[in-house]
C-alpha positions in Angstrom: 0.0 0.0 0.0 1.2 3.5 -0.8 1.8 5.9 2.0 -0.7 8.7 2.1 2.0 11.4 2.0 3.7 9.8 -1.0 0.4 9.7 -2.8 -0.3 13.4 -2.1 3.2 14.3 -3.2 2.8 12.2 -6.4 -0.5 13.8 -7.2 1.0 17.3 -6.6 3.9 16.5 -9.0 1.5 15.1 -11.6 -0.7 18.2 -11.3 2.3 20.5 -11.6 3.5 18.7 -14.8 0.1 18.7 -16.4 -0.5 22.4 -15.5 2.8 23.6 -17.0 2.3 24.6 -20.6 5.1 24.8 -23.2 5.2 27.9 -25.3 3.3 27.0 -28.5 5.3 27.6 -31.7 3.9 27.6 -35.2 5.6 26.4 -38.3 6.2 28.5 -41.4 5.4 32.2 -41.6 2.5 34.4 -40.4 1.6 38.1 -40.2 2.9 39.7 -37.1 0.2 42.4 -36.4 0.1 45.2 -33.9 -1.7 48.2 -32.6 -0.2 51.6 -31.5 -2.3 54.0 -29.5 -1.5 57.3 -27.7 -2.0 58.1 -24.0 -5.7 58.7 -24.6 -6.0 55.3 -26.4 -6.6 57.0 -29.7 -5.0 55.2 -32.7 -1.7 56.6 -33.9 -1.4 56.9 -37.7 1.9 56.9 -39.6 4.0 55.5 -36.6 7.0 53.9 -38.2 7.6 50.4 -36.8 10.9 48.5 -36.8 10.6 44.9 -36.0 13.9 43.1 -35.4 14.5 39.3 -35.0 17.8 37.4 -34.9 17.4 37.0 -38.6 16.2 40.3 -40.0 14.7 43.7 -39.5 11.3 44.6 -41.0 9.5 47.9 -41.2 5.9 48.9 -41.3 3.7 51.9 -41.0 0.5 52.2 -38.9 -2.7 52.9 -40.7 -5.5 55.3 -39.6 -6.6 52.7 -37.0 -3.1 52.5 -35.5 -2.6 49.0 -36.9 0.5 47.5 -38.6 1.4 44.2 -40.1 4.8 42.5 -40.7 4.2 39.9 -43.4 6.1 36.6 -43.4 7.3 36.7 -39.8 8.5 33.4 -38.3 7.8 32.2 -34.8 10.3 33.7 -32.3 11.4 36.7 -30.2 11.2 40.2 -31.7 12.3 43.6 -30.5 9.9 46.3 -31.7 10.9 49.9 -31.9 9.3 52.9 -33.6 9.2 56.6 -34.1 6.8 59.4 -35.2 7.4 63.1 -35.0 6.1 64.7 -31.8 5.9 61.4 -29.9 8.1 59.5 -27.5 10.3 56.9 -29.2 9.3 53.3 -28.8 12.5 51.5 -27.9 13.3 47.7 -28.1 10.0 46.4 -26.7 10.2 42.6 -26.5 7.4 40.6 -28.2 7.2 36.8 -28.2 5.5 35.8 -31.4 4.7 32.1 -30.8 0.9 32.3 -31.2 -0.6 33.6 -34.5 -3.7 34.8 -32.7 -1.8 37.3 -30.5 -1.1 40.9 -31.5 1.5 43.4 -30.3 -0.3 46.3 -28.5 1.6 49.4 -27.3 0.7 52.8 -25.9 3.0 55.6 -26.8 3.0 59.1 -25.4 2.5 62.2 -27.6 4.9 65.1 -27.1 2.2 67.1 -25.2 1.6 64.2 -22.9 5.3 63.8 -22.4 5.6 67.5 -21.5 2.9 67.0 -18.8 4.8 64.0 -17.5 8.1 66.0 -17.4 6.4 68.7 -15.4 5.1 66.2 -12.9 8.5 64.6 -12.6 10.1 68.0 -12.0 7.5 68.9 -9.3 8.4 65.6 -7.6 12.1 66.3 -7.9 12.7 63.3 -10.2 15.0 65.3 -12.5 16.9 62.2 -13.9 13.6 60.6 -15.0 12.5 63.9 -16.6 15.8 64.2 -18.5 15.5 60.6 -19.7 12.0 61.3 -21.0 13.1 64.4 -22.8 15.9 62.3 -24.4 13.3 59.9 -25.9 11.3 62.6 -27.7 11.3 62.7 -31.5 10.8 66.2 -33.0 12.0 68.5 -35.6 14.8 71.0 -34.8 14.2 74.7 -34.8 10.5 74.3 -33.9 8.4 75.4 -30.9 8.7 71.8 -29.6 12.5 72.1 -29.5 12.2 75.4 -27.6 10.0 73.7 -25.0 12.4 70.8 -24.6 15.3 73.2 -24.2 13.4 75.3 -21.7 12.8 72.2 -19.6 16.5 71.4 -19.8 17.3 74.9 -18.7 15.3 74.4 -15.5 16.6 70.9 -14.9 20.2 71.9 -14.8 21.9 73.7 -12.0 25.1 74.6 -13.9 25.2 78.2 -15.2 27.5 77.2 -18.1 25.0 74.6 -19.3 22.2 77.1 -18.9 24.1 79.5 -21.2 24.6 76.8 -23.8 20.8 76.1 -23.7 19.9 79.8 -24.1 22.3 80.0 -27.1 20.5 77.0 -28.6 17.1 78.6 -28.0 18.3 81.8 -29.6 19.3 79.8 -32.8 15.7 78.8 -33.2 15.0 82.4 -34.1 11.4 83.4 -35.0 8.9 80.7 -35.8 5.1 80.8 -35.7 5.2 84.5 -34.7 7.3 83.8 -31.6 10.7 85.3 -31.4 12.7 82.8 -29.3 15.8 85.1 -29.2 13.8 87.4 -26.9 12.8 84.4 -24.8 16.5 83.4 -24.5 17.2 86.9 -23.3 14.7 86.5 -20.5 16.3 83.1 -19.5 19.7 84.7 -19.5 18.4 87.4 -17.1 17.5 84.5 -14.7 21.1 83.2 -14.9 22.5 86.7 -14.2 20.2 87.2 -11.2 21.9 84.4 -9.3 
């Protein structure tokens, strides 16, 4: 007769082995599909996707529904990155593509949403995180967006020398959309000189 403890242990081991699933893999190729939305869960159109596996890198562009598709993907691990102007860059997000019925879903932050996040981080004194978020923004140079990024950097640094470099960069933006950033740079320099 089997000892009761051994029977319970045997049943537990059997239950454990049966309940563990192996990762399903499909054979051949399939379409790796995904969805990109912003911080308000609205679809992001024209987000450029880079999908990298051990074998190759593919690109795709999201449609008006925020959807993209990489045709002919094989089963495996992928790193998904992406960019769109005035959004936070999507950087090397892992996706295990072992099940054809699963799609990659990702929420990215618009530049306006990122600016709000930077302000919240600054208020909490999390300057390093604020700087890291600013580093991930993708925007055109010599635009109002660049002026805002530089202004945040101005207030994030304590070094007068760095602040002067930043004001010089703001001054180079010049006048865009009826705003003269050189005058704004003068105001920031007055703040440096007050100290």
